[in-house]
C-alpha positions in Angstrom: -34.9 -80.0 -3.8 -37.4 -79.9 -0.9 -34.8 -81.6 1.3 -32.3 -78.8 0.8 -34.9 -76.1 1.7 -35.8 -77.9 4.9 -32.1 -78.4 5.8 -31.4 -74.7 5.1 -34.4 -73.7 7.2 -33.2 -75.8 10.1 -29.7 -74.3 9.9 -31.1 -70.7 9.7 -33.3 -71.4 12.7 -30.4 -72.8 14.7 -28.2 -69.8 13.9 -31.0 -67.5 14.9 -31.3 -69.2 18.3 -27.6 -68.9 18.8 -27.6 -65.2 17.9 -30.5 -64.5 20.2 -28.8 -66.3 23.0 -25.6 -64.2 22.7 -27.7 -61.0 22.3 -29.6 -61.7 25.5 -26.8 -63.2 27.5 -25.9 -61.5 30.8 -22.4 -60.3 29.9 -20.4 -57.1 30.4 -20.6 -56.2 26.7 -24.4 -56.6 26.6 -24.9 -54.7 29.9 -22.8 -51.8 28.5 -25.0 -51.9 25.4 -28.1 -51.9 27.6 -26.8 -49.0 29.7 -26.1 -47.0 26.5 -29.6 -47.7 25.2 -31.3 -46.5 28.4 -29.1 -43.4 28.6 -30.1 -42.4 25.1 -33.7 -43.0 25.9 -33.4 -40.9 29.1 -31.9 -38.0 27.1 -34.8 -38.2 24.6 -37.4 -38.2 27.5 -35.7 -35.1 29.1 -35.9 -33.2 25.8 -39.6 -34.0 25.7 -39.9 -32.9 29.3 -41.0 -36.3 30.5 -38.8 -36.2 33.6 -40.3 -39.2 35.5 -39.6 -41.6 32.6 -36.2 -40.0 32.0 -35.2 -40.6 35.6 -36.3 -44.3 35.3 -34.1 -44.7 32.2 -31.2 -43.1 34.0 -31.6 -45.4 36.9 -31.6 -48.4 34.6 -28.6 -47.1 32.7 -26.7 -46.8 36.0 -27.7 -50.3 37.1 -26.5 -51.9 33.8 -23.3 -49.8 33.8 -22.4 -50.8 37.3 -23.3 -54.4 36.7 -21.1 -54.4 33.5 -18.2 -52.8 35.3 -18.4 -55.5 38.0 -18.5 -58.2 35.4 -15.5 -56.6 33.5 -13.5 -56.8 36.8 -14.4 -60.4 37.2 -16.9 -59.9 40.1 -20.5 -61.0 40.0 
């Protein structure tokens, strides 16, 4: 029984590493996701009147969006 628990634990850890890799990978899909996240954060900061932080998030959003668009076109 202990053998199965160890094997299942190893498989779960392996799958977690693979999932993390694909989540962190520098791809167009992930960069569009990052751009969306920073855009939403910027909107929240503007509503709270934290304009400096909002501008930083908008800049990051634009960076990731431009990078994703280049990757989608096949450029690097």
